[in-house]
C-alpha positions in Angstrom: -111.7 55.5 -6.2 -114.2 53.8 -3.9 -112.2 55.0 -0.9 -112.4 58.6 -2.2 -116.1 58.3 -2.8 -116.6 56.8 0.7 -114.7 59.7 2.3 -116.7 62.3 0.4 -119.9 60.7 1.4 -118.8 60.5 5.1 -117.7 64.2 5.0 -121.1 65.2 3.5 -123.0 63.3 6.1 -120.9 64.7 8.9 -121.3 68.3 7.7 -125.0 67.8 7.3 -125.2 66.5 10.9 -123.2 69.4 12.2 -125.6 71.8 10.4 -128.6 70.2 11.9 -127.0 70.3 15.4 -126.2 73.9 14.9 -129.8 74.6 13.8 -131.1 72.8 16.8 -128.8 74.7 19.1 -130.0 77.9 17.6 -133.6 76.8 18.2 -132.8 76.0 21.8 -131.1 79.4 22.4 -133.9 81.4 20.7 -136.6 79.4 22.5 -134.9 80.2 25.9 -134.7 83.9 25.0 -138.4 83.9 24.0 -139.5 82.1 27.1 -137.6 84.6 29.3 -139.2 87.6 27.5 -142.6 86.1 27.7 -142.1 85.5 31.4 -141.1 89.1 31.9 -144.2 90.3 30.1 -146.4 87.9 32.0 -144.9 89.3 35.3 -145.4 92.9 34.1 -149.0 92.1 33.2 -149.7 90.6 36.6 -148.1 93.5 38.4 -150.1 96.0 36.4 -153.3 94.1 36.9 -152.8 94.3 40.7 -152.4 98.0 40.3 -155.6 98.2 38.3 -153.8 99.0 35.0 -153.4 97.1 31.8 -150.4 96.2 29.6 -150.1 98.2 26.4 -151.9 96.3 23.6 -148.8 96.5 21.4 -146.8 94.5 24.0 -149.6 92.0 24.3 -149.7 91.6 20.6 -145.9 91.3 20.3 -145.9 88.6 23.0 -148.5 86.6 21.1 -146.4 86.8 17.9 -143.4 85.5 19.8 -145.4 82.6 21.3 -146.9 81.7 17.9 -143.6 81.9 16.1 -141.7 79.8 18.6 -144.5 77.2 18.4 -144.3 77.1 14.6 -140.5 76.7 14.8 -141.0 73.8 17.3 -143.4 72.2 14.9 -140.8 72.4 12.1 -138.2 71.0 14.5 -140.4 68.1 15.5 -141.1 67.3 11.8 -137.3 67.5 11.1 -138.0 70.0 8.3 -134.7 71.8 8.5 -135.3 74.4 5.7 -138.6 75.3 7.2 -137.1 75.5 10.7 -134.5 77.9 9.4 -137.3 80.2 8.0 -139.4 80.0 11.1 -136.4 80.7 13.3 -135.6 83.8 11.3 -139.2 84.9 11.7 -139.3 84.1 15.4 -136.0 86.0 15.9 -137.6 89.1 14.4 -140.6 88.9 16.7 -138.4 88.3 19.8 -136.4 91.4 18.8 -139.6 93.4 18.4 -140.8 92.4 21.8 -137.4 93.2 23.4 -137.5 96.7 21.8 -141.0 97.4 23.1 -139.9 96.6 26.7 
């Protein structure tokens, strides 16, 4: 009986660890996508500024939402608050997608 309980406990710990690792990998992937998009927008803004133009305010706003959402997700990750990280990743994913569509 004790052996069965030990195996169940080990399996629960292993699956929890795998879930956290998967969540951290998801964070890393989304942060990389967000960073790339923000870099593209920054380059567009610099190029337009050299031409005497401005970036559309909707794109600027979308970029700021992405940066804020990724920073919030990083805070949850740093605090190891996994349920909150899941929520913040979902929100950040939405903002990244919005920005991508605007480009």
